[in-house]
C-alpha positions as CSV (number, residue, x, y, z in Angstrom):
1,M,20.1,-35.0,26.7
2,D,23.2,-33.8,28.3
3,Y,23.2,-29.9,26.8
4,D,27.0,-28.9,28.2
5,R,28.2,-31.5,25.8
6,L,26.9,-30.4,22.5
7,N,29.7,-28.5,21.4
8,S,32.4,-29.5,23.5
9,P,35.7,-30.6,21.2
10,S,35.2,-33.9,22.0
11,T,31.2,-34.6,20.9
12,S,31.3,-36.0,17.6
13,A,27.4,-36.6,17.0
14,I,24.4,-36.2,19.2
15,S,21.3,-38.1,19.5
16,L,18.0,-36.5,20.2
17,E,14.1,-37.3,19.9
18,V,12.3,-35.0,18.0
19,M,8.7,-35.7,17.2
20,G,8.7,-39.3,17.8
21,H,11.6,-39.8,16.0
22,R,15.4,-40.4,17.0
23,L,17.9,-38.1,15.0
24,H,21.5,-39.1,14.7
25,I,23.4,-35.5,14.1
26,A,27.1,-36.0,13.3
27,Q,29.3,-32.5,14.0
28,D,32.7,-32.0,13.9
29,P,33.2,-28.6,16.5
30,N,37.0,-29.1,15.9
31,S,36.8,-27.3,12.4
32,K,37.6,-24.1,11.1
33,H,33.5,-23.8,9.7
34,L,31.2,-22.5,12.2
35,G,28.4,-24.8,10.6
36,T,29.9,-28.2,11.5
37,T,28.5,-27.5,15.1
38,V,24.9,-28.1,16.4
39,W,24.4,-24.9,18.0
40,D,21.7,-24.5,20.6
41,A,19.4,-22.2,18.6
42,S,18.6,-25.3,16.2
43,M,17.8,-27.5,19.4
44,V,15.7,-24.6,20.6
45,F,14.1,-24.4,17.2
46,V,13.2,-28.2,16.5
47,K,11.9,-28.0,20.0
48,F,9.5,-25.0,19.5
49,L,8.3,-26.8,16.4
50,E,7.9,-29.9,18.2
51,K,5.7,-28.4,20.9
52,N,3.9,-26.1,18.7
53,S,2.9,-29.0,16.2
54,R,0.4,-30.2,18.4
55,K,-1.2,-26.6,18.8
56,G,-2.6,-25.9,15.5
57,R,-0.2,-23.5,13.6
58,F,2.3,-25.9,12.8
59,C,0.4,-29.0,12.5
60,P,1.1,-31.8,10.3
61,S,-1.8,-31.5,7.7
62,K,-1.1,-27.9,7.4
63,M,2.1,-27.8,7.2
64,K,2.4,-30.8,4.5
65,G,3.4,-30.3,1.3
66,K,5.1,-27.0,2.3
67,R,8.3,-25.7,0.5
68,V,10.9,-24.7,3.2
69,I,14.3,-23.9,2.5
70,E,17.0,-23.8,5.6
71,L,19.8,-20.9,5.0
72,G,23.3,-21.7,6.7
73,A,21.9,-25.2,7.7
74,G,25.0,-26.4,9.2
75,C,24.3,-30.3,10.6
76,G,20.9,-29.8,9.2
77,L,18.6,-30.3,12.7
78,A,16.5,-27.6,12.0
79,G,15.6,-28.6,8.4
80,F,14.8,-32.1,9.8
81,G,12.5,-30.5,12.4
82,M,10.4,-29.0,9.1
83,A,10.6,-32.2,7.2
84,L,9.2,-33.9,10.3
85,L,6.2,-31.9,9.9
86,G,5.9,-33.1,6.0
87,C,7.6,-30.4,4.5
88,D,9.7,-30.5,1.3
89,V,12.8,-28.9,2.2
90,T,15.7,-27.5,1.1
91,T,18.8,-27.6,3.5
92,T,21.5,-25.3,2.3
93,D,24.8,-23.9,3.4
94,Q,28.2,-23.4,1.8
95,V,30.1,-25.6,0.0
96,E,32.6,-26.7,2.4
97,V,30.0,-27.7,5.0
98,L,28.4,-29.7,2.4
99,P,29.9,-33.0,3.1
100,L,28.8,-33.1,6.7
101,L,25.1,-31.8,6.0
102,I,25.1,-34.8,3.1
103,R,25.8,-37.3,5.3
104,N,23.7,-35.9,8.1
105,V,20.4,-36.0,5.9
106,E,21.5,-39.2,4.1
107,R,21.8,-41.3,7.7
108,N,18.4,-39.6,9.1
109,K,16.7,-40.2,6.2
110,S,17.3,-43.9,6.0
111,W,16.8,-43.9,9.8
112,I,13.6,-42.6,9.7
113,S,12.4,-44.8,7.0
114,Q,13.3,-47.7,8.5
115,S,11.6,-47.0,12.0
116,N,8.3,-45.4,10.5
117,S,5.7,-47.4,8.7
118,D,4.0,-44.7,7.9
119,S,6.4,-42.7,5.6
120,G,4.0,-40.5,3.9
121,S,3.7,-38.2,7.1
122,I,7.4,-37.3,6.3
123,G,8.1,-34.5,4.1
124,S,11.6,-34.5,1.7
125,I,14.6,-33.1,2.7
126,T,17.6,-32.3,0.2
127,V,21.0,-30.6,0.2
128,A,22.3,-27.7,-1.9
129,E,24.8,-24.8,-1.9
130,L,24.1,-21.8,-1.7
131,D,26.4,-18.7,-0.8
132,W,24.3,-15.8,0.1
133,G,24.2,-13.3,-2.7
134,N,25.0,-15.6,-5.5
135,K,22.2,-15.2,-8.2
136,E,22.9,-18.7,-9.6
137,H,22.9,-20.6,-6.3
138,I,19.3,-18.7,-5.6
139,K,18.0,-19.4,-9.2
140,A,19.1,-23.1,-8.9
141,V,16.9,-23.6,-5.4
142,E,13.6,-22.3,-7.6
143,P,12.2,-19.9,-5.3
144,P,10.0,-18.9,-3.8
145,F,9.7,-20.5,-0.9
146,D,6.5,-21.0,1.7
147,Y,8.6,-20.5,4.3
148,I,12.6,-19.7,5.0
149,I,14.3,-20.7,8.2
150,G,17.6,-20.3,10.0
151,T,19.2,-20.7,13.1
152,D,22.1,-18.7,14.4
153,V,23.1,-17.6,10.8
154,V,24.2,-14.4,11.5
155,Y,27.8,-14.0,13.2
156,S,29.6,-11.3,11.3
157,E,27.8,-8.2,10.2
158,H,29.3,-8.1,6.7
159,L,27.2,-11.1,5.9
160,L,23.9,-9.0,6.5
161,Q,23.5,-7.3,3.3
162,P,23.6,-10.5,1.0
163,L,21.6,-12.5,3.8
164,M,19.2,-10.1,3.3
165,E,19.2,-10.2,-0.6
166,T,19.1,-13.7,-0.8
167,I,16.0,-13.6,1.5
168,T,14.3,-11.2,-0.4
169,A,15.4,-13.2,-3.6
170,L,13.9,-16.6,-2.2
171,S,10.3,-15.0,-0.9
172,G,7.1,-14.4,-2.6
173,P,4.3,-12.7,-1.3
174,K,3.0,-14.8,1.2
175,T,6.7,-16.3,2.4
176,K,7.1,-16.7,6.1
177,I,10.2,-16.5,8.0
178,L,10.9,-18.2,11.2
179,D,14.4,-17.5,13.1
180,T,15.5,-18.3,16.7
181,R,15.1,-14.3,17.7
182,S,11.4,-14.7,17.4
183,V,10.5,-18.3,16.8
184,Q,7.2,-17.0,15.2
185,P,6.1,-16.3,11.5
186,Q,6.8,-13.2,10.2
187,S,5.1,-12.3,6.7
188,M,7.8,-11.0,4.1
189,K,6.9,-7.8,3.0
190,R,8.0,-6.8,-0.5
């Protein structure tokens, strides 16, 4: 894969293999919304999951049925990584990004179902609107989650407080947070 092309103004889709499944992710790098581009951090995240799914910590037998929420999902690639491990994933973003995210989820759910005879090993993936700090949106996704994931979500300092409030509201005592800074689970302390 040519990583230099992912964020170019002429690239409207990428195709990559993750855990033996070909994902087709549409993007719109010309949009004014940052969430409509597949950023390198999400690629690193899914490759980290793929590599560690063979080592034990993220093996599908341990991940099957775990509830995951992806914050600032954008095009949805990181959420698909978790769903391919057997997790039940809720991908979230702002309303302006949802049409592209929904399109990617629908396209890849059907693609994976067609190419996988043992679809029981794949988790689920759904889409929800979630503005950080919005108590109604948080309640609607039914916390707590086993995992909270995010890739390249902080791009402006004023978003840190609502992000932290949202993470806290989505967490339970055993929630693990995965992000691209550490790509290692950290237990959420309450």
